[in-house]
LOGU-757883 format. One record per residue (C-alpha): x, y, z; residue in one letter. Coordinates in steps of 0.001 Angstrom, whole numbers, padded with zeros to 6 digits, always signed. Example, Ala and Ser with C-alpha at 12.3 -4.5 7.8 and 13.67 -1.06 7.14 Angstrom:
2
+012300-004500+007800A +013670-001060+007140S 
This chain:
502
-031754+006389+019352M -029097+004831+016773L -030432+003655+013880S -028877+000702+011487A -029206+003521+008920S -026776+005309+010145S -024159+003191+010232L -021606+002779+007567Y -019339+000054+007681A -015637-000466+005914A -013950-003849+005183I -010474-004049+004501D -008890-007237+003132L -005507-006551+003247G -002324-009072+003151S -001743-009675+006667N -005311-008653+008857S -009079-008627+008038F -010463-004881+009184H -014354-004225+009296M -014926-000868+011243L -018163+000134+012017V -019557+004324+011966V -021779+006735+012351R -021510+010713+011319E -021529+013317+014100V -020731+016927+012958S -018042+016432+010443G -016197+013416+011621S -016762+010227+012754I -017820+008310+015453Q -016653+004666+015838V -019009+002152+016447V -017306-001194+016726T -013287-001814+015631R -012865-005672+014518I -010016-006960+013674K -008596-010440+012472R -004916-011988+012166K -005900-014130+008603V -001888-014020+007447R -003437-013937+003262L +000009-013161+001927A +001564-015807+003597A -000841-018462+001959G +000967-017368-001913L +003043-020266-003700D +005596-018930-006052K +003107-019289-008774N +000984-016267-006653N -001647-018976-006444H -003686-019074-003182L -003680-022087-001071S -007374-023308+000186Q -005774-022946+003609Q -005741-019249+003499A -009075-019014+001525M -010846-020780+004235E -009514-018672+007013R -010244-015504+005303G -014125-016601+004710W -013879-018012+008268Q -013114-014370+009597C -015515-012774+006662L -018512-015007+008448R -018162-013012+011505L -017961-009892+009760F -021101-010522+007927S -023144-010804+011440E -023218-007608+012297Y -023595-006042+008374L -027143-007829+008488Q -028347-004699+009393D -026694-001912+007040I -027196-000835+004266P -025875-002417+001597A -025481+000983+000080S -023605+002078+003504Q -020832-000705+003276I -017763-001072+001820R -015940-004227+000737V -012054-003879-000789V -009345-006542-001197A -005352-005221-001516T -002351-006489-002351A -002515-010153-002138T -005598-010168-003944L -004073-007972-006743R -001285-010852-007122L -003243-013309-006931A -003990-015951-009500E -007033-017341-008390N -008112-014364-006229S -011848-014784-008738D -012027-017714-006654E -011074-016244-003408F -014003-012938-003918T -016855-014797-005285R -017693-016915-002306K -015732-013661-000236A -018936-011842-002001S -021636-014530-001567E -020855-014829+002574I -021061-010535+002500L -023760-010003+000306G -021551-007309-000483K -019458-007336-003795P -015823-007525-003058V -013111-004734-004864H -009887-005399-005438V -008637-001868-006065I -005634-000931-007950S -002306+000197-005988G -002806+003870-006800E -006513+003268-005612E -004939+002259-002059E -002563+004887-001609A -005596+007545-002710Q -008037+005917-000008L -004986+005926+002460I -004550+009377+001749Y -007608+010454+002232Q -007846+008527+005883G -005194+010778+006770V -006389+013869+005541A -009690+013659+007247H -008422+012198+010828T -004415+013322+010987T -002903+016480+012727G -000556+018844+012241G +001143+020175+008671S -000798+020603+005148E +002281+019200+003228K +002978+015800+004310R +003865+011774+003457L +002350+009227+003983V +003510+006270+003970V +001567+002881+004792D +003708-001088+004834I +000985-003355+004370G +001425-007394+004111G +002308-007480+000589A +002344-003609-000593S +003583-000401+000309T +002019+002878-000594E +003439+006572-000158L +002089+009070-000958V +002172+013153-001041T +000437+015638-000558G -001116+018864+000186I -004230+018593+002313G -006630+017418+000380A -005336+016477-002679K -002277+014217-003015A -000088+015067-005656N +002146+011518-006549Q +000824+008129-004833L +002995+004785-005509F +002020+001384-004510S +005472-000990-004445L +005314-004569-004310E +006835-004944-000396M +005177-005610+002906G +005741-007161+006451C +004790-010062+004899V +006310-011007+002027T +009469-009281+003223C +009315-011752+006215L +009148-015103+004452E +011876-013822+002101R +014383-013062+004010Y +013008-013803+007480F +012425-017314+006698N +014711-019266+008408D +013006-016868+011875R +016860-015914+013017S +017142-012156+013717L +020081-011775+012629T +022407-008427+010919A +022527-010245+007671E +018723-011338+007762N +018108-007658+008709F +021164-006553+005905A +019099-008337+003260N +015838-007608+003720A +016820-003217+003653E +018898-003222+000538A +015943-005219-001300A +013959-002538+000193A +016012+000054-001306H +015857-001432-004501D +012006-001523-004872I +012123+002378-003264L +014888+004082-005626S +012921+004038-009065P +010446+006959-006946V +012659+007985-004119T +014087+011229-006695P +009929+011830-007550K +008924+011800-004010L +012181+013873-002936L +011568+016643-005413E +008034+017217-003838Q +008885+017532-000155G +006733+017562+002342W +006653+019684+006089N +005142+015986+007935V +005724+012610+007285C +002988+010071+008712V +003286+006666+009326G -000508+004886+008744A +000402+000684+009305S -000024-001903+012018G +004320-000871+011360T +004102+002179+013395V +001093+001415+015378Q +003483-000729+017234A +006307+001353+016841L +003962+003546+019370Q +003414+001501+021689E +007323-000223+022147I +008255+003767+022947M +005378+004260+024918I +006351+001735+027149A +009992+002278+026698Q +009700+005925+027808G +010172+007753+024073M +008773+010402+023123D +006080+009988+020338E +008731+010759+017019L +009755+007676+015060I +013573+008664+014273T +015854+006271+012274L +018713+006341+015642P +015027+005183+017394K +014653+002268+014637L +017722+001351+014796Q +017624+000298+018444Q +015309-001327+018002L +016441-003562+015838K +019486-004144+018067H +016827-005174+020439Q +015667-007558+017708A +018892-008903+016741I +019568-009607+020698E +016777-011593+020647C +018100-013879+018199G +014916-015924+017079K +011834-014616+015891L +010294-016897+018445E +012182-015590+021308E +011271-012200+020361L +010740-009701+023454E +010762-006246+023498I +009214-003947+025802D +005566-002417+024317G +005510-005163+021507L +002543-007355+021446T +002239-011313+020480L +000305-010431+017796E +002329-008064+015993R +005461-009978+016692A +005833-012229+013711L +005674-009594+011054V +007257-006909+013333F +011391-007292+012616P +009883-007197+008525S +008099-004024+008687G +011211-002310+011076L +013401-003527+008048A +011111-002021+005174I +011003+001352+007741L +014107+002014+008252I +015257+001592+004424A +012451+004712+003655I +013868+006629+006522F +017358+006288+004657Q +016233+006362+001031A +013868+009728+002064L +015862+011560+004316N +013501+011242+006648I +014461+013490+010178E +010788+012096+011734S +007633+010124+011608M +004033+010496+013146I +001368+008154+013820L -001359+008534+011628A -005169+009231+013199G -006826+006959+010318G -005876+005177+007115A -007863+002743+004242L -010931+002084+006058R -011286+006495+007212E -011118+007102+003798G -013047+004057+002291L -016376+005569+005053V -015335+009120+004790Y -015565+008967+000947G -018974+007322+001716M -020285+010457+003817L -018886+012661+001007D -017832+014766+004202L -015493+017505+002964P -011665+018071+004352I -011412+020985+006453E -007165+022913+006181Q -006941+022148+010026D -008733+019016+011052I -007787+019803+015507R -010053+023416+014779A -013256+020954+013965R -012818+018742+016868T -011893+021791+018880L -015202+024065+017995C -016906+020607+018138N -015703+019888+021933I -016151+023649+022874Q -020578+023406+021809H -020665+020255+023111R -019235+021227+026288F -020963+024332+026324Q -017895+025836+026824L -017305+029680+027579D -015632+030545+023748I -014872+033929+024513E -013246+033061+027564Q -010561+030138+026187A -009853+032597+022998Q -008745+035301+026147R -006852+032796+027309V -005030+031502+024316K -004097+034901+022738L -001933+035146+026393L -000252+031868+025517A +000249+033192+022191E +001971+035903+023315N +003780+034472+025813F +004579+031654+023511F +005791+033808+020992Q +008107+036035+024017Q +010248+032173+024802V +010153+029841+021620A +013204+030956+020838K +014893+031021+024328S +012755+027584+025202W +013033+025959+021994K +009918+025517+021465L +008356+024270+017823D +004928+024815+016095E +004285+021675+017343R +004739+022852+021014C +002596+026488+019844R -000550+023902+018289E -000627+021883+021500L -000557+024938+023661L -003499+026533+021930V -005136+023660+021952S -004991+023072+026050A -006218+026680+025859C -008849+026320+024515L -010158+023165+026481L -008624+024394+029607H -012484+025039+031375E -014450+021639+030110I -014425+020433+033477G -016531+023021+034440L -019345+020526+032517F -019169+018456+035410V -018972+020693+038287D -016562+023733+039594F -015030+021529+042175R -012042+019421+041046Q -012214+021465+037539G -008833+020505+036449P -009104+016687+037197A -012724+016551+035686H -011032+018324+032586S -008268+015588+032351A -010726+012906+032757Y -012151+014426+029800L -009670+014592+027536I -008091+011499+028378S -011514+008976+027453H -012893+011803+024193L -012024+010602+020815D -009977+013737+019655L -009433+013429+015669P -006817+014768+014669G -004450+014378+017976Y -002350+011479+018401T -002835+009395+021481P +000359+010638+022729A -000861+014142+022331Q -004352+013882+024012K -002379+012382+027024R -000396+015537+027106L -003188+017209+026563L -005053+015857+029690A -001658+016101+031788I -001494+019486+031058L -005401+020378+031798L -004210+018349+035501K -002146+020862+035444N -003494+023777+035145Q -003760+025351+038509S -002999+024474+042171G +000250+022170+043034P +001873+020586+040215V +001716+016912+039514D +005992+016719+038193L +005449+013017+037771A +002261+013363+035227S +004187+014904+033644L +006743+012803+032905S +004714+009911+032322Q +003746+011635+028630Q +005417+010993+025477N +004638+013508+022970A +007457+016103+023749M +010233+016327+025720P +009415+016136+029034L +011425+019994+029813L +009233+021171+026966Q +006113+020098+028173A +007192+021345+031562Q +007377+025159+029760R +003629+024347+028280L +002757+024084+031519C +004469+027098+033129R +002923+029246+030343L -000846+028078+030225L -000973+028487+034254R +000141+032023+033271L -002301+032270+030956A -005425+031183+032696I -004101+033339+035812I -003840+037043+033475F -007338+036195+031599A -008855+035160+035117S -011106+038920+034951R -012820+037244+032140Q -012895+041219+030072R -011122+042075+026687D -010272+044945+028334D -008170+044083+031210T -005611+041745+029444L -002386+043389+030199P +000730+043829+028284A +003917+041517+029600L +007024+041408+029031R +008330+037901+029439L +012439+036631+030201Q +013451+033140+030130A +016439+032855+031314K +017227+028621+031445N +014142+028105+033525E +013752+031163+035599T +010815+033169+033883L +010586+036807+034541I +007614+039062+033933I +007313+042561+034020T +004159+044088+034858L +003377+047328+033690P +004136+049996+036475H +001859+050287+039290Q -000055+046890+037965W +000214+044944+041480Q -001383+047571+043549I -004291+047814+040921K -004951+044555+040634H -004467+043300+044377P -006401+039383+044009L -005008+038604+040879K -001396+039705+042475T -002100+036960+045223E -003106+034983+043284A +000486+034958+041112L +002527+034965+044749Q +000771+031710+045053Q +001651+030674+041692E +005415+031026+042279M +005433+029251+045289K +003447+026391+043189W +006371+026570+040805Q +009503+027003+043318S +008399+023458+044875Y +008665+022138+041544T +012411+023974+040907Q +010406+026407+038282W +011853+030421+039178P +009179+032610+038883L +009976+036203+039310F +007542+039889+039079L +009027+043024+038196E +007382+046182+037125E +008375+048515+034564Q +010085+051124+037322N +012435+047742+037821N +010702+047439+041787S +011524+043528+042402H +008720+042109+044052L +009668+038773+043616G 
């Protein structure tokens, strides 16, 4: 039974929104119990003398009264409350934080920009998979944090005085979405970025991770518009043109953009475009967590493993009693197939990681029932929390598992946005073949196979007389050739003596 003492809460008094995250620790990760977000727009209450208006403070206090009800049964030592850029700037921040502390029954800490950047990086490191060498970008309401690091260690931390609320007030205050307003906002962001750009570039990174509401909004827009999940400069420019066509903030309508986020989206977009340009960023993915996750992991004092995805996969395998040895056999075969066709099929490391993940989880549906196992697998993966995977990657895994055997549902593969459709289809083919060839569930029956990919034609070369010795598996392969042919995926079998049985 869940007791109050097992709960941890993190409250972030941001410049645009106040957030509360309540979690409990499960197997080295956090399990979210509740998330509450309220749009307070504290930064909009700052005047030219950095004095916070009474109205803005009242909005904040009212939000905290809502939060306080949930905190009453959580031990004070398991609650952290921090305030960021607006309350760093406000001349009368003490007035706000004093009353806020009374409402919550817990001190409010106004953290420095460097502390904020460090916590954001820790939250990302604990929740986001991919390469260890990363650049983290978080665009808040009144500040933007940029951090480079390797694994759990941050190398360079910068907190810059630019955010989506303050940018809105300065460069879109006439509520016009013109090319000139965007240009002015981008130019101002470039000026603020210029002193730190050389230091960030010299660190270098393999992956760029976005951890803000702006990036979350972009992901939702890209999903709605059928794009893949990678954020790129051309996509950002395309969205800017869509915004300019709308003309006015009040008339901003972009497929996938929520009403709640619309007001500060153009200003956040302008800042992000400038960051992409200044730092020559090729692509960005969405982080699994940021400041609030950094706060709760700090309270739990959990180590950051080098690969959070490995921890997630291990936890799920044990929770659902998967056959780990069999999953490993399928993984080894799939990786072998992948290496043979990766160059001709233009499959990168990101593709390999997701294929491996699908292999290690492919039998999860057996926990429910053998019948409709692939459908059960897809359902479970769709609804489980998968730390280290983006929502788009989680969706792709579910679709791959749904299509691990039987007729291929081509339409479902086109509904994912983790990668281009052709790459997803190619991963699906490799997964299906690895599962078939590993079906004996013995290490000594895994064959040495050669795969050749010529465009979409896949040729499998088998050992001499392999098909005669394995009639059941051969029958499964013949059926697989039919399934793949129905989706225009040519698949042929050959033996080393060159007898063509396809």
